[in-house]
C-alpha positions in Angstrom: 0.1 0.1 -0.2 0.9 3.7 -0.5 1.5 5.5 2.5 -1.0 8.6 2.9 -2.7 10.2 5.4 -6.2 9.1 5.8 -9.1 11.5 4.5 -12.5 11.0 4.7 -14.0 10.8 1.1 -17.6 12.0 0.6 -20.3 9.4 -1.3 -21.2 10.3 -4.6 -24.4 12.1 -5.5 -26.8 11.1 -8.2 -27.0 13.2 -10.8 -30.5 14.8 -9.7 -28.8 14.9 -6.3 -25.8 17.0 -7.9 -28.4 19.2 -10.2 -30.6 20.0 -6.9 -27.6 21.2 -5.1 -26.6 23.3 -7.6 -29.9 24.9 -7.8 -30.0 25.0 -3.8 -26.7 27.2 -4.1 -24.7 25.4 -2.2 -21.9 25.3 -4.8 -20.1 29.0 -4.0 -21.2 31.7 -6.4 -17.6 32.0 -7.9 -17.2 28.4 -8.8 -20.7 28.4 -10.1 -19.8 31.3 -11.9 -17.1 29.4 -13.8 -19.6 27.2 -15.6 -21.1 30.0 -17.9 -17.2 31.1 -18.9 -16.7 27.5 -20.3 -18.7 28.6 -23.5 -15.5 27.3 -25.4 -12.8 25.2 -23.5 -9.4 26.4 -24.6 -6.3 23.7 -24.9 -6.4 20.4 -23.2 -3.7 18.6 -21.3 -4.0 14.8 -20.8 -1.6 13.1 -18.2 -0.7 9.6 -18.8 -0.8 10.2 -22.8 0.9 7.1 -23.4 -1.5 4.9 -21.4 -4.1 2.7 -22.4 -6.8 5.4 -21.6 -4.6 8.9 -22.0 -3.4 7.6 -26.0 -7.3 6.8 -26.8 -8.1 10.6 -25.2 -5.6 12.0 -27.0 -6.3 10.5 -30.7 -9.8 11.2 -29.8 -9.4 15.0 -29.2 -6.9 15.3 -32.4 -9.5 13.7 -34.4 -12.2 16.2 -33.4 -9.6 19.3 -34.3 -8.5 20.1 -30.6 -5.5 21.4 -29.2 -4.3 19.0 -27.2 -0.9 18.5 -24.9 0.0 15.0 -24.8 1.9 14.6 -21.3 3.9 11.8 -19.6 7.4 10.7 -18.8 7.9 9.5 -22.6 5.5 11.5 -24.2 6.0 14.8 -26.6 5.6 17.0 -23.5 7.6 15.5 -20.5 5.7 15.2 -17.7 6.8 13.6 -14.4 4.6 13.4 -11.3 7.4 13.0 -9.1 9.6 15.6 -10.9 7.7 18.8 -10.0 10.0 20.5 -12.8 8.2 19.6 -15.5 4.8 20.7 -14.1 4.8 24.5 -15.2 5.9 23.9 -18.8 3.0 21.0 -19.4 0.6 23.3 -17.8 1.4 26.6 -19.5 -1.5 27.5 -21.8 -3.8 24.9 -20.8 -7.3 25.3 -19.8 -8.4 21.7 -19.2 -7.3 18.8 -18.1 -7.6 15.0 -18.0 -6.0 13.8 -15.1 -4.7 10.2 -14.8 -3.5 9.8 -11.0 0.2 8.3 -10.5 0.8 5.4 -8.3 1.6 7.7 -5.0 -1.0 10.1 -3.9 1.5 12.6 -2.7 2.0 15.4 -4.9 -1.4 15.1 -5.8 -3.1 18.1 -4.2 -0.1 20.3 -4.8 -0.3 20.1 -8.6 -4.1 20.3 -8.5 -3.5 23.7 -7.1 -0.2 24.9 -9.4 -3.0 23.7 -12.5 -5.3 25.7 -11.0 -2.8 28.6 -10.6 -1.6 28.5 -14.3 -5.2 29.0 -15.6 -6.8 25.7 -15.8 -10.8 25.8 -15.6 -11.7 22.1 -16.0 -10.4 18.9 -14.3 -11.8 15.4 -15.4 -10.6 12.8 -13.4 -10.5 9.3 -14.3 -10.8 7.3 -11.1 -12.9 4.0 -10.6 -16.3 2.5 -9.8 -16.5 1.7 -6.0 -13.3 4.3 -5.1 -16.0 5.9 -2.6 -16.0 2.6 -0.8 -12.6 1.5 -0.6 -10.8 4.7 -1.5 -7.7 5.2 1.0 -8.0 1.0 1.4 -5.9 0.0 -1.6 -6.7 2.3 -4.2 -5.4 5.9 -2.1 -4.3 7.8 -5.1 -7.8 7.6 -7.2 -9.4 8.7 -3.9 -6.7 11.5 -3.0 -7.3 12.6 -6.7 -11.2 12.7 -5.7 -10.7 15.1 -3.1 -8.2 17.3 -4.1 -10.5 18.5 -7.4 -13.5 18.1 -4.9 -11.5 20.9 -2.5 -10.2 22.9 -4.8 -12.9 25.5 -6.3 -12.6 24.2 -9.5 -15.0 23.2 -12.4 -14.3 18.9 -12.1 -16.2 15.6 -13.2 -15.5 12.7 -11.7 -15.1 9.4 -14.5 -15.7 5.9 -12.5 -15.7 3.2 -14.9 -16.0 -0.2 -14.1 -13.3 -2.8 -14.8 -12.1 -2.4 -18.7 -12.6 -5.5 -21.2 -9.5 -4.8 -22.8 -7.9 -6.3 -19.6 -8.7 -9.7 -21.2 -6.3 -8.7 -24.2 -4.1 -5.7 -23.1 -3.5 -6.5 -19.8 -3.2 -8.7 -16.6 -5.7 -11.4 -17.8 -4.1 -12.2 -21.2 -1.1 -13.9 -20.3 -3.5 -16.5 -18.0 -6.4 -16.7 -20.9 -3.5 -17.6 -23.4 -2.2 -20.4 -21.3 -5.7 -21.7 -20.9 -6.5 -21.1 -17.0 -7.7 -17.8 -16.0 -7.7 -17.9 -12.0 -9.0 -15.2 -9.9 -10.4 -14.5 -6.5 -13.5 -13.4 -7.6 -16.2 -16.1 -7.5 -19.1 -15.9 -9.5 -19.5 -12.3 -9.6 -20.9 -10.7 -12.7 -19.4 -7.3 -13.8 -20.3 -5.4 -16.7 -17.2 -4.7 -18.6 -16.7 -1.4 -20.4 -14.6 -0.9 -23.7 -11.6 1.5 -23.0 -12.9 3.3 -26.6 -16.0 4.2 -24.3 -14.4 5.6 -21.6 -12.1 7.7 -23.8 -14.8 8.9 -25.9 -17.1 10.2 -22.7 -13.6 12.0 -21.4 -13.6 13.6 -24.5 -17.1 15.1 -23.7 -16.6 16.0 -20.3 -13.4 18.0 -21.1 -15.6 19.6 -24.3 -18.6 19.8 -23.5 -21.1 22.1 -21.3 -23.4 20.4 -18.6 -21.6 18.3 -16.6 -19.9 20.1 -14.0 -19.8 19.0 -10.6 -21.0 15.5 -11.2 -20.1 12.0 -10.8 -20.5 9.5 -13.7 -20.2 5.5 -13.2 -19.7 4.2 -16.8 -20.3 0.5 -17.4 -20.6 -1.8 -20.1 -24.3 -2.9 -21.0 -24.7 -6.4 -19.3 -22.8 -8.1 -16.8 -21.0 -11.1 -17.2 -19.4 -13.5 -14.7 -16.0 -14.2 -15.7 -16.5 -17.9 -16.0 -19.0 -16.7 -19.0 -16.1 -14.2 -20.0 -13.5 -16.9 -20.5 -16.3 -19.4 -22.1 -17.3 -16.6 -24.9 -13.3 -15.8 -25.8 -12.4 -19.8 -25.7 -15.4 -20.3 -28.4 -14.7 -17.0 -30.1 -10.8 -17.2 -30.3 -11.0 -21.6 -31.2 -8.8 -22.1 -28.4 -9.1 -24.3 -25.0 -9.7 -22.0 -21.6 -11.2 -22.1 -18.6 -12.2 -19.9 -15.5 -11.1 -21.1 -12.0 -12.1 -19.4 -8.5 -9.5 -19.2 -6.1 -8.7 -17.6 -3.1 -7.0 -14.4 -2.6 -4.0 -16.3 -1.1 -3.9 -18.3 -4.1 -4.2 -15.5 -6.4 -1.2 -14.1 -4.3 0.9 -16.6 -5.0 0.3 -17.1 -8.4 1.1 -13.6 -9.2 4.5 -13.6 -7.3 5.2 -17.0 -8.8 5.4 -15.0 -12.2 7.4 -12.0 -10.9 5.1 -9.3 -9.3 6.3 -7.9 -5.5 4.1 -9.5 -3.0 3.0 -6.1 -2.3 1.5 -5.5 -5.9 -0.1 -8.6 -5.8 -1.9 -8.1 -2.9 -3.3 -4.7 -3.9 -4.6 -7.0 -6.8 -5.8 -9.6 -4.7 -7.9 -6.6 -3.0 -9.3 -5.1 -5.8 -10.7 -8.8 -6.9 -12.0 -9.6 -3.2 -13.8 -6.1 -3.8 -15.4 -7.1 -6.8 -16.3 -10.4 -5.8 -18.6 -8.7 -3.4 -21.0 -7.6 -6.0 -20.7 -3.8 -5.3 -20.4 -2.9 -8.8 -22.2 -5.5 -10.7 -25.4 -3.4 -11.9 -25.3 -1.8 -15.1 -25.3 1.9 -15.5 -26.9 4.4 -17.5 -24.4 6.8 -17.6 -22.5 6.1 -21.4 -25.9 6.6 -22.8 -26.9 9.7 -21.1 -23.2 11.7 -21.8 -23.1 10.0 -25.3 -26.7 9.0 -26.4 -25.8 5.8 -27.3 -25.6 2.4 -25.7 -22.2 1.3 -24.8 -20.1 -1.4 -26.7 -21.2 -4.8 -25.9 -18.6 -7.0 -24.8 -19.4 -9.6 -27.4 -18.9 -7.0 -29.9 -15.3 -6.0 -28.1 -14.3 -10.1 -28.0 -14.8 -10.5 -31.7 -12.9 -7.7 -32.8 -9.7 -8.6 -30.9 -10.0 -12.3 -31.7 -10.0 -11.3 -35.2 -6.6 -9.8 -34.6 -5.2 -13.0 -33.4 -4.8 -11.7 -29.9 -5.6 -14.8 -28.0 -3.9 -17.2 -30.7 
């Protein structure tokens, strides 16, 4: 776990509750006044721009003709959370920010304050569904990023997606699936996996459109599937034998450390899966449809497109 002082994180409000709060005047006049000033959002800074979500956001912004600055340690604009000398040049001239939190939560609040002072007026934070429940326990950076923008008196929007469909092809689950066995401490819980492309499209809308200030969106796919159902579907479409096995958290930690992961990292991932197994994020949401005016991409569509590219063969 990352070391950080504990802070109480407010529970998310529904869209209706957030609208009622703004109408009732509980948001400061200074902050509410900025909403009307954001008729034309200026240049956008995307952090983590070479990452799985960040690169998709950058591509969509550029396709839309927006001025975007891609920033990370390896991007065209160098940005390093732990090297504060890189912050000012990344922030210079930016008016909107897509914030992807670093592993260490320590610098986040100072960065948000510097971004605000540099003229950034809109903050869109990529977080995770359920962070208000587990927060500082094992995703302290996500909880800290949410807290920092909420308390900074800036125009903010939070994105809390479910688990990504891409986890099965680009990330943690890809290697064990190709080996034929996906073993996780999630039991028979169902998860409405969401496509990263939908998350990126939502982020672009929040960065460039009006009407989303001071809101928390929970993003999911259109239907929930168990990990066993997902594994069976990938197996059928790819033509490779694959199976799912529910295991204990300790067995999962042992499997990960045997593959070279540190015990700290392995236990953090185990905690995430145990949290999922409790069913907090099972119910699909309608927020993608609310923001984009269409249904999110179904998991089956994603699997077919990936299988056609030979990812699992």
